[in-house]
C-alpha positions as CSV (number, residue, x, y, z in Angstrom):
1,X,28.6,13.2,-3.9
2,X,26.7,15.2,-6.6
3,X,23.4,17.4,-5.4
4,X,21.5,15.6,-7.8
5,X,22.0,12.2,-6.7
6,X,21.3,13.7,-3.2
7,X,18.0,15.0,-4.1
8,X,17.0,11.4,-5.5
9,X,18.0,9.8,-2.3
10,X,16.0,12.2,-0.5
11,X,13.1,11.9,-2.8
12,X,13.7,8.1,-3.2
13,X,13.1,7.7,0.8
14,X,10.3,9.7,0.9
15,X,8.5,7.6,-2.0
16,X,9.7,4.2,-0.3
17,X,8.0,5.5,2.9
18,X,4.7,5.7,0.5
19,X,5.4,2.4,-1.1
20,X,5.9,0.6,2.5
21,X,2.7,2.0,3.7
22,X,0.9,0.9,0.4
23,X,2.2,-2.4,0.7
24,X,1.2,-2.7,4.2
25,X,-2.6,-3.5,3.7
26,X,-1.8,-5.9,1.4
27,X,0.6,-7.5,3.6
28,X,-1.6,-7.4,6.8
29,X,-4.0,-9.6,4.7
30,X,-1.5,-11.8,3.2
31,X,-0.4,-12.7,6.6
32,X,-3.6,-12.9,8.4
33,X,-5.9,-14.6,6.1
34,X,-3.2,-16.2,3.5
35,X,-5.5,-14.4,0.8
36,X,-3.7,-13.1,-2.4
37,X,-5.6,-9.7,-2.9
38,X,-5.0,-8.8,-6.8
39,X,-7.2,-5.8,-6.2
40,X,-5.5,-4.2,-3.7
41,X,-4.3,-1.4,-6.4
42,X,-7.8,-1.0,-7.4
43,X,-9.0,-0.1,-3.7
44,X,-6.0,2.5,-3.8
45,X,-8.0,3.6,-6.8
46,X,-11.2,4.0,-5.0
47,X,-9.7,6.1,-2.4
48,X,-7.9,8.6,-5.3
49,X,-11.3,9.0,-7.1
50,X,-13.1,9.7,-4.2
51,X,-10.3,12.2,-2.9
52,X,-10.6,13.8,-6.7
53,X,-14.0,14.2,-6.7
54,X,-14.5,15.6,-3.1
55,X,-11.9,18.3,-4.3
56,X,-13.3,19.2,-7.7
57,X,-17.0,19.0,-6.2
58,X,-16.4,20.7,-2.9
59,X,-12.9,22.0,-2.5
60,X,-12.1,19.6,0.0
61,X,-8.1,18.9,0.2
62,X,-7.2,15.2,-0.3
63,X,-5.4,15.4,3.1
64,X,-8.7,16.3,4.7
65,X,-10.4,13.5,2.6
66,X,-8.5,11.1,4.6
67,X,-11.5,11.7,7.2
68,X,-13.7,10.2,4.7
69,X,-11.5,7.6,2.5
70,X,-10.6,6.0,6.0
71,X,-13.5,5.1,7.2
72,X,-15.3,4.3,3.8
73,X,-12.3,2.2,3.0
74,X,-12.3,0.1,6.2
75,X,-16.7,-0.5,5.6
76,X,-16.0,-1.2,1.8
77,X,-13.6,-3.9,3.1
78,X,-15.6,-5.5,5.5
79,X,-18.4,-5.6,3.2
80,X,-16.0,-7.3,1.0
81,X,-14.7,-9.4,3.4
82,X,-18.3,-10.7,4.4
83,X,-19.4,-10.9,1.0
84,X,-16.7,-12.5,-0.9
85,X,-13.3,-13.1,0.7
86,X,-14.7,-14.9,3.5
87,X,-15.7,-17.9,1.3
88,X,-12.1,-18.8,0.1
89,X,-10.7,-18.1,3.2
90,X,-8.6,-21.5,4.1
91,X,-9.1,-22.8,0.4
92,X,-6.2,-23.2,-2.0
93,X,-4.5,-19.5,-2.6
94,X,-5.5,-19.7,-6.4
95,X,-9.0,-19.8,-5.4
96,X,-8.3,-16.1,-3.5
97,X,-6.2,-14.9,-6.6
98,X,-9.0,-15.9,-9.2
99,X,-11.8,-14.1,-6.8
100,X,-9.8,-11.2,-6.5
101,X,-8.8,-10.9,-10.1
102,X,-12.5,-11.0,-11.1
103,X,-13.0,-8.3,-8.2
104,X,-10.1,-6.2,-9.8
105,X,-11.7,-6.6,-13.3
106,X,-15.0,-5.1,-11.8
107,X,-13.9,-2.2,-10.0
108,X,-11.2,-1.6,-12.8
109,X,-14.2,-1.7,-15.3
110,X,-16.5,0.3,-13.2
111,X,-13.8,3.3,-12.9
112,X,-13.2,3.3,-16.7
113,X,-16.9,3.2,-17.4
114,X,-17.9,6.1,-14.9
115,X,-14.5,8.2,-15.4
116,X,-13.1,6.9,-18.8
117,X,-9.0,6.4,-19.4
118,X,-8.0,10.2,-19.2
119,X,-5.7,10.8,-16.7
120,X,-6.9,12.7,-13.7
121,X,-5.1,15.1,-11.2
122,X,-4.8,17.9,-8.8
123,X,-1.7,20.4,-9.2
124,X,0.0,21.3,-6.4
125,X,-0.2,24.8,-7.1
126,X,-4.1,24.5,-6.5
127,X,-3.2,23.4,-3.1
128,X,-1.1,26.3,-2.4
129,X,1.7,23.7,-2.0
130,X,5.4,25.0,-2.6
131,X,8.8,23.7,-2.0
132,X,11.4,23.6,1.1
133,X,14.9,22.9,1.6
134,X,16.7,19.5,2.7
135,X,20.5,19.3,2.9
136,X,20.7,22.3,0.1
137,X,18.2,20.6,-2.1
138,X,14.8,21.9,-3.1
139,X,12.2,19.5,-2.3
140,X,8.2,19.5,-3.2
141,X,6.0,19.9,-0.4
142,X,3.4,17.3,-1.4
143,X,6.6,14.6,-1.0
144,X,6.9,15.8,2.5
145,X,3.4,15.4,3.0
146,X,3.4,11.8,1.7
147,X,6.3,10.8,4.1
148,X,5.0,12.5,7.1
149,X,1.6,10.4,6.3
150,X,3.4,7.5,5.9
151,X,5.3,7.4,9.3
152,X,2.0,8.5,11.2
153,X,0.5,5.5,9.4
154,X,3.1,3.0,10.4
155,X,3.3,4.2,14.2
156,X,-0.5,3.9,14.6
157,X,-0.3,0.7,13.2
158,X,2.5,-0.5,15.4
159,X,1.0,1.0,18.4
160,X,-2.1,-0.8,17.4
161,X,-0.3,-4.3,16.5
162,X,1.7,-3.9,19.9
163,X,-0.7,-2.4,22.4
164,X,-4.3,-3.5,21.5
165,X,-5.9,-6.8,22.4
166,X,-7.4,-7.0,18.5
167,X,-3.6,-6.1,17.7
168,X,-1.8,-8.7,19.5
169,X,-4.6,-11.0,18.2
170,X,-3.8,-10.1,14.5
171,X,0.0,-11.0,15.3
172,X,-1.1,-14.3,17.1
173,X,-3.0,-15.4,14.0
174,X,-0.1,-14.3,11.4
175,X,2.5,-16.3,13.8
176,X,0.5,-19.3,14.1
177,X,-3.6,-19.5,13.2
178,X,-4.4,-22.8,14.9
179,X,-2.4,-21.8,18.3
180,X,-4.4,-18.5,18.4
181,X,-7.6,-20.8,18.4
182,X,-6.5,-22.7,21.3
183,X,-6.2,-19.2,23.4
184,X,-9.6,-18.1,22.4
185,X,-8.8,-15.7,19.6
186,X,-11.4,-15.9,16.8
187,X,-9.6,-15.8,13.7
188,X,-12.7,-14.7,11.4
189,X,-13.3,-11.7,13.6
190,X,-9.3,-11.1,13.4
191,X,-9.6,-11.6,9.4
192,X,-12.8,-9.0,9.4
193,X,-10.8,-6.7,11.2
194,X,-7.4,-7.2,9.2
195,X,-9.5,-6.9,5.6
196,X,-11.0,-3.9,6.7
197,X,-7.8,-2.2,7.9
198,X,-6.0,-3.4,4.9
199,X,-8.4,-1.6,2.4
200,X,-8.6,1.4,4.6
201,X,-5.2,1.6,4.4
202,X,-5.1,1.4,0.5
203,X,-8.1,4.0,0.2
204,X,-6.0,6.4,2.7
205,X,-2.8,6.0,0.0
206,X,-5.2,6.7,-2.7
207,X,-6.1,10.1,-1.3
208,X,-2.2,11.0,-0.6
209,X,-1.3,9.9,-4.1
210,X,-3.6,12.6,-5.5
211,X,-0.8,14.8,-4.3
212,X,2.0,13.2,-6.4
213,X,0.4,12.0,-9.5
214,X,-2.3,11.7,-11.9
215,X,-4.3,8.6,-11.9
216,X,-6.3,6.5,-14.2
217,X,-8.0,3.1,-13.4
218,X,-4.9,1.6,-15.3
219,X,-2.7,2.8,-12.3
220,X,-4.1,0.0,-10.3
221,X,-2.1,-2.9,-11.8
222,X,1.1,-0.7,-11.2
223,X,0.4,-0.1,-7.5
224,X,-0.6,-3.9,-7.2
225,X,2.6,-5.1,-9.2
226,X,4.9,-2.6,-6.3
227,X,2.9,-4.0,-3.5
228,X,3.7,-7.5,-4.0
229,X,7.1,-6.9,-4.8
230,X,7.6,-5.0,-1.7
231,X,5.4,-7.4,0.3
232,X,7.7,-10.2,-0.8
233,X,10.9,-8.1,-0.5
234,X,10.2,-7.1,3.2
235,X,8.8,-10.4,4.2
236,X,5.5,-11.9,4.3
237,X,3.4,-11.1,7.5
238,X,6.4,-8.3,8.8
239,X,4.8,-4.7,8.9
240,X,8.0,-3.5,9.4
241,X,9.7,-5.5,6.6
242,X,7.3,-4.0,3.9
243,X,8.7,-0.3,5.1
244,X,11.9,-1.8,5.0
245,X,10.8,-3.1,1.3
246,X,9.2,0.2,0.3
247,X,12.4,2.2,1.4
248,X,14.7,0.1,-0.8
249,X,12.5,-0.1,-3.9
250,X,11.8,3.8,-3.5
251,X,15.6,4.9,-3.0
252,X,16.6,2.2,-6.0
253,X,14.1,3.3,-8.5
254,X,14.9,7.1,-7.9
255,X,18.7,6.5,-7.9
256,X,18.6,4.3,-10.8
257,X,16.7,6.7,-13.0
258,X,20.0,8.7,-13.2
259,X,21.6,6.0,-15.0
260,X,19.5,3.7,-16.7
261,X,16.2,4.3,-19.3
262,X,13.3,5.2,-17.3
263,X,11.7,1.8,-19.1
264,X,14.2,-0.1,-17.4
265,X,14.1,1.3,-13.9
266,X,11.2,-1.0,-12.6
267,X,13.6,-3.9,-13.5
268,X,16.1,-2.8,-10.9
269,X,13.5,-3.6,-8.2
270,X,13.1,-6.9,-9.5
271,X,17.1,-7.9,-9.6
272,X,16.9,-7.2,-6.1
273,X,13.9,-8.9,-5.2
274,X,15.6,-12.1,-7.1
275,X,18.8,-11.6,-5.3
276,X,16.9,-11.4,-1.7
277,X,14.7,-14.6,-2.5
278,X,18.1,-16.4,-3.4
279,X,19.9,-15.5,-0.3
280,X,16.9,-15.1,2.0
281,X,13.6,-16.5,0.5
282,X,11.4,-15.5,3.5
283,X,12.3,-11.6,2.8
284,X,14.1,-9.4,5.0
285,X,12.4,-9.2,7.9
286,X,10.3,-12.4,7.3
287,X,10.3,-15.6,9.2
288,X,10.5,-19.0,7.8
289,X,7.2,-21.1,6.8
290,X,5.3,-22.5,9.8
């Protein structure tokens, strides 16, 4: 196995973990509320721009800015749910798709008006980040930070879903909304909490993305597309499925870049997605439709 292939496998795994967490927020909202959030990537960009300006204006490290973007994302999600999303909850999915498409257009247009289409980013050297060695390969520290963040989010969410009342209530609503009503769970409260958590995760991923790449308002559509592919691949309503799907897409995209034109790399992920849907329509970890 060539050293270049080993390096791409490692980078793909690290990117895949972050991709998986990126899709977690979308998966929770989709699984609990049956709402298709086209604006998911735009909320990621809100977190990215918040972290960018906290660094530019006040010198706050993007990792430290998570102390702001996580609660801000949750509050933004709660307000969005109460003001807009709950009005289409329980309605045909097309209504939520149209509503969140309009919300996406509003957010991206506002960001474009405020910050233009110019790429913005933070250089690793500005954060005193260097590199480290894994299996003899030199890996930038920013990728390690992104992977550690993803693992921590996955662990915290796992503990929340399995050890807390509201986490168990969330799982119950995902599995069977009607039955959850019969045992005294309020699906509306769970939906509010889930949408807030989903947007908080999206905004926090936005902060970490500032360590890895430059951004512009147009980046949102790419992140939304990746998130949808991962959710469908891993299984709707399955958080662990999102992580597995993210790793698959991350590794495949990274390794494929060695052998095919960069413009064709995203198509590899879609080929895998189609294959999985043909063999297992509910996704890797999903359950069959209720």
